[in-house]
C-alpha positions as CSV (number, residue, x, y, z in Angstrom):
1,M,-61.6,239.5,129.1
2,E,-63.4,238.3,126.0
3,S,-66.6,237.6,128.0
4,E,-66.5,241.2,129.2
5,L,-66.1,242.4,125.6
6,I,-69.0,240.3,124.5
7,E,-71.2,241.7,127.3
8,D,-70.2,245.3,126.5
9,A,-70.9,244.6,122.8
10,K,-74.3,243.2,123.7
11,N,-75.0,246.4,125.5
12,G,-74.2,248.4,122.4
13,S,-70.5,249.2,122.6
14,A,-69.2,249.4,119.1
15,E,-65.6,249.6,120.5
16,A,-66.0,246.3,122.3
17,F,-67.3,244.6,119.1
18,D,-64.4,246.1,117.1
19,K,-62.0,244.6,119.6
20,L,-63.7,241.2,119.2
21,M,-63.3,241.6,115.5
22,S,-59.6,242.3,115.7
23,I,-59.1,239.3,118.0
24,H,-60.8,236.9,115.6
25,Q,-60.7,238.3,112.1
26,N,-57.4,236.6,111.1
27,E,-58.7,233.1,112.0
28,I,-62.0,233.6,110.3
29,F,-60.2,234.9,107.2
30,K,-57.9,231.8,107.2
31,L,-60.9,229.5,107.5
32,A,-62.8,231.3,104.7
33,Y,-59.8,231.4,102.4
34,R,-59.0,227.7,102.9
35,M,-62.6,226.8,102.0
36,L,-62.9,229.2,99.1
37,D,-59.4,229.6,97.8
38,N,-60.1,233.2,96.8
39,R,-59.0,236.2,98.7
40,D,-61.9,238.5,97.7
41,D,-64.5,235.9,98.5
42,A,-62.8,235.2,101.8
43,L,-62.8,238.9,102.7
44,D,-66.5,239.1,101.8
45,V,-67.3,236.1,104.0
46,V,-65.3,237.7,106.9
47,Q,-67.3,240.9,106.5
48,D,-70.6,239.0,106.3
49,T,-69.6,236.8,109.3
50,F,-69.1,239.8,111.6
51,Y,-72.1,241.6,110.3
52,R,-74.3,238.6,111.1
53,A,-72.6,238.1,114.4
54,Y,-73.2,241.7,115.3
55,R,-76.9,241.5,114.3
56,S,-77.5,238.3,116.3
57,L,-75.1,239.1,119.2
58,K,-78.0,239.4,121.7
59,K,-78.9,235.8,121.0
60,F,-75.4,234.6,121.7
61,R,-75.7,232.7,125.0
62,G,-72.0,231.7,125.4
63,D,-72.6,228.0,125.4
64,S,-69.6,227.6,123.2
65,G,-66.7,230.0,122.6
66,F,-67.2,233.2,120.6
67,R,-64.6,232.0,118.0
68,L,-66.6,228.7,117.5
69,Y,-69.8,230.9,117.0
70,L,-68.0,232.9,114.4
71,E,-66.6,229.8,112.7
72,K,-70.1,228.3,112.5
73,I,-71.4,231.5,110.7
74,A,-68.4,231.6,108.4
75,T,-68.6,227.9,107.5
76,N,-72.2,228.2,106.6
77,L,-71.5,231.3,104.5
78,C,-68.7,229.5,102.7
79,I,-70.8,226.5,102.0
80,S,-73.5,228.7,100.5
81,R,-71.0,230.6,98.5
82,Y,-69.4,227.4,97.2
83,R,-72.7,226.0,96.2
84,R,-73.6,229.1,94.3
85,K,-70.2,229.5,92.5
86,K,-68.6,226.0,92.5
87,I,-65.4,227.6,93.8
88,F,-62.2,225.4,93.8
89,T,-60.1,225.3,96.9
90,E,-56.5,224.4,97.3
91,V,-55.2,222.1,100.0
92,E,-51.4,222.1,100.3
93,N,-51.2,219.2,102.8
94,I,-53.7,216.5,102.6
95,I,-53.4,214.3,105.6
96,G,-49.6,214.5,105.5
97,L,-49.2,214.1,101.8
98,G,-48.4,217.7,100.8
99,K,-44.6,217.7,101.1
100,S,-44.0,214.1,102.0
101,P,-41.5,211.9,100.3
102,N,-44.5,210.3,98.5
103,W,-44.7,213.2,96.1
104,D,-42.9,212.7,92.8
105,D,-40.1,215.3,92.7
106,S,-40.7,215.9,89.0
107,I,-44.2,217.4,89.7
108,D,-43.8,221.1,89.9
109,A,-45.7,223.3,92.4
110,D,-48.3,224.4,89.9
111,A,-49.1,220.9,88.9
112,H,-49.3,219.9,92.6
113,K,-51.8,222.7,93.2
114,K,-53.9,221.8,90.2
115,M,-54.0,218.1,91.3
116,I,-55.1,219.1,94.8
117,S,-57.7,221.5,93.4
118,Q,-59.1,218.8,91.2
119,A,-59.3,216.4,94.1
120,M,-61.0,219.0,96.3
121,N,-63.5,219.7,93.5
122,T,-64.8,216.2,93.7
123,L,-66.1,216.9,97.2
124,T,-69.6,218.0,98.1
125,P,-69.8,221.3,100.0
126,R,-70.4,219.4,103.3
127,E,-67.5,217.1,102.7
128,R,-65.3,220.0,101.9
129,A,-66.4,221.9,105.0
130,A,-65.8,218.9,107.2
131,F,-62.4,218.3,105.6
132,V,-61.2,221.9,106.0
133,L,-62.5,222.2,109.5
134,R,-60.8,219.0,110.7
135,F,-57.6,219.0,108.8
136,E,-56.9,222.6,108.0
137,Q,-58.4,224.4,111.0
138,K,-57.5,221.5,113.3
139,L,-60.9,221.5,115.0
140,S,-61.9,218.5,117.0
141,V,-64.7,216.3,115.7
142,G,-67.0,217.7,118.3
143,D,-66.2,221.3,117.5
144,S,-66.5,220.6,113.7
145,A,-69.9,219.1,114.4
146,K,-71.0,222.2,116.3
147,V,-69.8,224.5,113.5
148,M,-71.6,222.4,110.9
149,K,-74.7,221.8,113.0
150,V,-74.4,218.0,112.5
151,T,-73.6,215.0,114.7
152,E,-70.1,213.9,115.4
153,G,-70.8,210.7,113.5
154,T,-71.7,212.8,110.4
155,V,-68.4,214.7,110.6
156,K,-66.5,211.4,110.8
157,T,-68.4,210.1,107.8
158,L,-67.9,213.3,105.8
159,T,-64.2,213.5,106.5
160,H,-63.8,209.8,105.7
161,R,-65.7,210.2,102.4
162,A,-63.7,213.3,101.5
163,T,-60.4,211.5,102.2
164,E,-61.4,208.5,100.1
165,K,-62.6,210.6,97.2
166,M,-59.4,212.6,97.2
167,R,-57.2,209.5,97.4
168,K,-58.9,208.1,94.3
169,V,-58.3,211.2,92.4
170,L,-54.7,211.5,93.5
171,R,-53.8,207.7,93.5
172,G,-52.4,207.6,90.0
173,K,-50.6,211.0,90.3
174,I,-48.6,210.4,93.5
175,A,-45.8,207.9,93.5
176,N,-46.0,205.1,96.1
177,F,-49.4,206.2,97.3
């Protein structure tokens, strides 16, 4: 069904493209919001993503899924936006630490969010993108590599670096870490 919508949209059907947007807009919004931690910026990225996808739809060959194509566009837009604005992002569950018994119960939710934001702020835009795609969006290493237009080894390196940087920042703040 989606392939039919894509073909119809390629042939100029605005209705088909609208249906594709309605199918994928929530996932693209979640991705953008997790990377940018700002609703308005995420909405702008969603709008820009679909605008760019529409403009380049005739070039879409279908080698990968349409959602992956959209995620690639959205990720690149988020990285660009982050680089320009140095936007913080919040991660509620870093590799199983978010609500684990390792958290000190005396730390309130606001302090928890601030610590996570500080840890995420130590990451480069590429490390942040790899981290969010792998651990928040639950993409495979291969799909993350396609979205970021890098090798799988690069994704593994970026996620490892991101995890290590965040652990260093959080080490003294989390009991028994």
